[in-house]
C-alpha positions as CSV (number, residue, x, y, z in Angstrom):
1,M,57.5,112.3,-84.3
2,K,57.1,109.0,-85.4
3,L,58.7,107.1,-83.3
4,V,56.8,109.2,-80.4
5,L,53.4,108.8,-81.3
6,T,53.9,105.1,-82.2
7,A,55.3,105.0,-77.8
8,V,52.4,107.0,-76.8
9,L,49.5,104.9,-78.7
10,V,51.4,101.3,-77.2
11,L,51.3,103.2,-73.7
12,A,47.8,104.2,-74.2
13,T,46.7,100.3,-75.1
14,G,48.3,99.5,-71.5
15,C,50.7,97.0,-73.9
16,P,54.2,98.1,-73.6
17,G,56.3,95.7,-75.6
18,G,53.6,94.1,-76.9
19,K,52.9,92.8,-73.4
20,G,49.6,93.3,-71.2
21,V,46.5,94.6,-71.7
22,N,44.8,96.6,-69.0
23,R,41.9,96.5,-67.6
24,P,38.9,97.0,-69.6
25,Y,36.2,98.3,-66.6
26,P,36.3,99.5,-63.2
27,E,38.3,97.5,-60.6
28,P,35.6,95.0,-58.9
29,S,36.1,94.8,-55.1
30,A,36.0,90.9,-53.8
31,A,32.7,91.6,-52.2
32,Q,31.6,92.4,-55.8
33,I,32.7,89.3,-57.5
34,V,31.7,86.8,-55.0
35,D,28.2,88.2,-54.8
36,R,28.2,88.3,-59.3
37,L,29.0,84.5,-58.4
38,A,26.3,84.2,-56.0
39,Q,23.9,85.4,-58.4
40,E,24.9,83.4,-60.7
41,R,24.2,80.0,-58.6
42,A,21.0,81.3,-57.8
43,A,20.1,81.7,-61.3
44,R,21.5,78.4,-62.7
45,T,18.8,75.9,-61.0
46,A,18.7,72.9,-63.0
47,F,20.7,71.0,-65.7
48,A,20.9,67.8,-67.6
49,A,24.2,66.8,-69.6
50,E,25.1,64.0,-72.1
51,S,29.0,64.0,-71.3
52,T,32.0,62.2,-72.3
53,M,33.9,61.8,-69.1
54,D,37.4,60.1,-68.5
55,Y,36.6,59.1,-65.0
56,W,37.3,55.9,-62.3
57,L,34.9,52.8,-62.1
58,G,36.3,50.9,-59.1
59,K,39.9,50.3,-59.6
60,D,39.0,50.7,-64.0
61,R,40.1,54.4,-65.6
62,L,37.5,54.3,-68.1
63,K,36.1,57.2,-71.2
64,G,32.8,56.8,-72.4
65,T,29.6,59.1,-72.3
66,V,27.7,59.7,-68.8
67,L,24.0,60.9,-68.5
68,V,24.0,63.3,-66.0
69,M,21.6,65.9,-64.4
70,G,21.1,67.7,-61.2
71,R,18.6,70.6,-59.3
72,T,19.4,72.5,-56.6
73,G,18.3,70.6,-52.9
74,K,21.2,68.3,-53.5
75,K,19.6,66.4,-56.3
76,V,21.7,64.2,-59.1
77,R,21.9,61.4,-61.4
78,F,25.0,60.0,-63.5
79,N,23.6,57.2,-65.8
80,A,27.8,55.3,-66.9
81,L,26.7,53.8,-70.2
82,S,28.9,51.1,-71.8
83,P,31.6,52.0,-75.2
84,A,30.2,48.4,-76.2
85,G,26.6,48.9,-76.4
86,G,25.1,51.8,-74.6
87,N,24.0,49.7,-71.0
88,V,24.5,51.2,-67.7
89,L,27.7,50.1,-66.2
90,A,26.8,52.3,-63.2
91,D,23.8,54.4,-61.4
92,M,24.5,56.9,-58.7
93,A,21.3,58.9,-57.4
94,C,21.0,61.4,-54.8
95,D,17.5,62.3,-53.7
96,G,18.4,65.1,-51.5
97,T,18.8,63.2,-48.5
98,N,20.0,59.7,-49.4
99,F,21.9,57.9,-52.3
100,K,22.0,55.0,-54.0
101,Y,24.8,53.8,-56.3
102,A,24.6,50.1,-58.3
103,D,28.4,49.0,-59.8
104,F,26.8,46.6,-62.3
105,Q,30.5,45.8,-64.1
106,N,31.5,44.8,-60.6
107,N,28.1,44.0,-58.8
108,C,27.6,45.6,-56.2
109,Q,26.0,48.4,-54.6
110,L,26.3,51.5,-51.9
111,T,23.6,53.2,-49.9
112,G,24.1,56.0,-47.3
113,P,23.7,60.0,-46.9
114,C,23.9,62.3,-49.6
115,D,27.4,64.2,-49.3
116,R,30.3,64.7,-51.0
117,N,30.7,61.2,-50.6
118,S,28.4,60.0,-52.9
119,I,29.5,61.3,-56.2
120,A,33.2,59.9,-55.2
121,S,31.3,56.6,-55.6
122,L,31.8,56.8,-59.2
123,L,33.3,59.5,-60.1
124,R,36.6,59.3,-57.1
125,F,36.1,63.4,-57.1
126,E,35.0,64.2,-53.3
127,V,32.5,67.3,-53.9
128,E,29.1,68.2,-52.3
129,P,26.2,67.7,-54.6
130,E,25.5,71.4,-54.3
131,D,28.6,72.1,-55.4
132,F,29.1,69.4,-58.6
133,L,25.6,71.6,-60.1
134,A,27.9,74.8,-60.1
135,F,30.9,73.0,-61.6
136,A,28.4,71.6,-64.2
137,T,26.6,75.0,-65.2
138,G,29.7,76.9,-65.3
139,T,29.7,78.8,-62.2
140,V,31.8,78.0,-58.8
141,P,31.2,77.2,-54.7
142,V,32.6,80.2,-52.9
143,I,33.7,79.5,-49.2
144,A,31.3,81.0,-46.5
145,G,32.4,84.3,-45.1
146,A,34.5,85.0,-48.3
147,T,36.5,88.1,-47.9
148,G,40.0,88.7,-49.9
149,T,41.7,90.6,-52.7
150,V,41.6,91.0,-56.3
151,T,44.5,91.4,-58.7
152,W,44.7,92.4,-62.5
153,D,46.8,89.1,-64.9
154,S,47.5,91.5,-67.4
155,K,49.2,88.7,-69.7
156,N,45.5,86.9,-70.0
157,G,43.0,89.4,-69.4
158,H,42.0,87.7,-66.5
159,E,41.2,89.0,-62.8
160,K,43.1,86.7,-59.7
161,V,40.7,86.8,-56.6
162,A,42.0,85.7,-53.8
163,L,39.7,84.3,-50.9
164,T,39.9,83.3,-47.4
165,G,37.1,82.4,-44.5
166,A,36.3,80.0,-41.7
167,G,36.5,77.2,-44.0
168,G,40.0,77.6,-45.5
169,S,41.2,79.5,-48.8
170,Q,40.3,80.0,-52.0
171,S,41.5,81.2,-55.9
172,I,39.5,81.8,-58.5
173,T,40.5,83.3,-61.9
174,I,37.6,84.9,-63.5
175,D,37.5,86.2,-67.7
176,A,34.9,89.3,-66.7
177,R,35.8,91.2,-70.0
178,D,32.9,91.8,-72.0
179,G,30.4,91.7,-69.8
180,R,32.0,87.7,-69.2
181,N,32.2,85.8,-65.8
182,D,33.9,82.9,-66.8
183,V,35.3,81.0,-64.0
184,I,38.8,79.7,-65.9
185,A,40.0,77.9,-62.8
186,S,39.4,77.8,-59.2
187,E,41.3,76.3,-56.3
188,L,39.8,75.0,-52.3
189,R,42.4,74.7,-49.5
190,D,41.0,73.6,-46.0
191,P,42.6,75.5,-43.1
192,G,45.7,73.2,-43.0
193,G,46.3,74.4,-46.8
194,R,45.2,70.6,-47.9
195,V,44.2,70.9,-51.6
196,V,40.5,70.1,-51.0
197,W,39.5,70.3,-55.0
198,S,40.2,72.3,-58.0
199,I,38.9,72.7,-61.1
200,E,39.4,73.9,-65.1
201,N,37.3,75.3,-67.6
202,T,38.2,75.9,-71.1
203,E,35.9,76.5,-74.3
204,F,33.3,78.4,-73.2
205,G,29.9,78.9,-75.6
206,V,26.5,80.3,-74.7
207,V,23.9,77.0,-73.7
208,K,19.8,78.5,-74.1
209,D,17.5,77.7,-71.4
210,E,13.8,76.7,-72.6
211,G,13.0,80.5,-72.7
212,G,15.9,81.7,-74.9
213,K,17.8,83.3,-72.2
214,E,21.4,82.9,-72.8
215,Y,24.3,81.1,-69.9
216,R,27.9,80.9,-70.7
217,M,29.2,77.8,-69.8
218,P,32.4,76.1,-70.6
219,G,32.4,72.8,-72.7
220,K,35.5,71.2,-71.0
221,T,35.8,70.8,-67.4
222,R,38.8,68.9,-65.6
223,F,38.4,68.2,-61.5
224,K,41.0,67.2,-59.3
225,S,40.9,65.7,-56.1
226,P,44.5,65.1,-54.6
227,Q,42.5,63.1,-51.4
228,E,41.8,60.3,-53.9
229,K,44.7,60.8,-56.2
230,A,42.4,61.0,-59.2
231,D,41.5,63.4,-61.5
232,L,38.2,63.6,-63.8
233,I,38.4,65.4,-66.9
234,V,34.4,66.1,-68.6
235,D,33.4,67.1,-72.2
236,W,30.1,68.3,-71.9
237,G,28.4,67.3,-74.6
238,D,24.5,68.1,-75.4
239,R,23.6,70.1,-72.5
240,T,20.6,72.1,-71.3
241,I,19.9,74.4,-68.5
242,N,17.1,74.9,-65.6
243,P,15.2,72.1,-67.3
244,T,12.1,70.8,-65.2
245,I,13.1,67.7,-64.2
246,D,10.9,65.2,-62.0
247,D,12.1,64.1,-58.4
248,T,11.3,60.4,-59.6
249,K,14.6,60.9,-61.7
250,F,16.8,61.3,-58.5
251,T,15.9,57.8,-57.4
252,F,16.5,54.0,-58.8
253,D,15.2,50.0,-57.4
254,I,19.2,48.6,-56.8
255,P,18.4,45.1,-58.0
256,A,17.7,42.5,-54.9
257,G,20.7,40.5,-53.7
258,L,23.0,43.0,-55.2
259,P,26.0,42.7,-52.7
260,M,27.9,45.8,-51.1
261,C,30.9,46.5,-53.0
262,G,34.5,46.7,-51.5
263,G,35.0,50.1,-50.0
264,R,33.4,53.6,-50.0
265,P,35.3,57.0,-50.4
266,S,37.3,58.3,-47.5
267,A,35.4,60.9,-45.3
268,S,36.8,64.2,-45.3
269,A,36.6,67.5,-43.7
270,A,35.4,69.8,-46.3
271,P,35.7,74.1,-45.9
272,A,31.7,75.1,-45.6
273,R,30.8,77.4,-48.4
274,N,28.5,80.2,-49.4
275,P,25.2,79.3,-50.1
């Protein structure tokens, strides 16, 4: 009788043989998950952070402090600081229309339209500025017109979302237990099946805005950009969510006489995404 009771309890918890867990809430549809991600993005309109990045500066791989901020409207700013003394090694700013980039280590500069190549000029990770804002605030952009399926990963307790749209396909792994909406990983592929970017998030915690509202955000993010054959690892340090950031923070004056850098990141077609 004792053995029978034990077996019933194991099956009731969805853990036969000690493996796997049942989904602890009603099964969501892909549309519900996409809608919830859209709500998360709409609620996270700005951020500022002092991060530690393992990144590329020209041909050099560096690890150090990078001050970064962003706001809706294709506005981002990066200051990569020298480990030796905190001087700015590189400055990159998108003002919503144009970008400026000054590499003080290699004494060169770039300018042009604010697009996915702007961030790649410093980090070698091609991503639209609005999409980087989503990543930095703990959510993820979604391809436009997304439809798909959801399956339950009973081993890890995660939702595995497979989406398709006019721009290609996207996978998203989400931990939605206990009211969370943690984006654990995501990968975007173009219509030809080529990986455009992928991310992995770990060490989630709570960040509060100025009014005390709580947002769950990752403590560490790993970005991969196959077209640049590079990855980017970010430890998010001191970070604020939805701060007030003036437009003047998203531009700067390039020193006169600084020559153009030798090359710009290659342009490639990026899949459309949901707003």
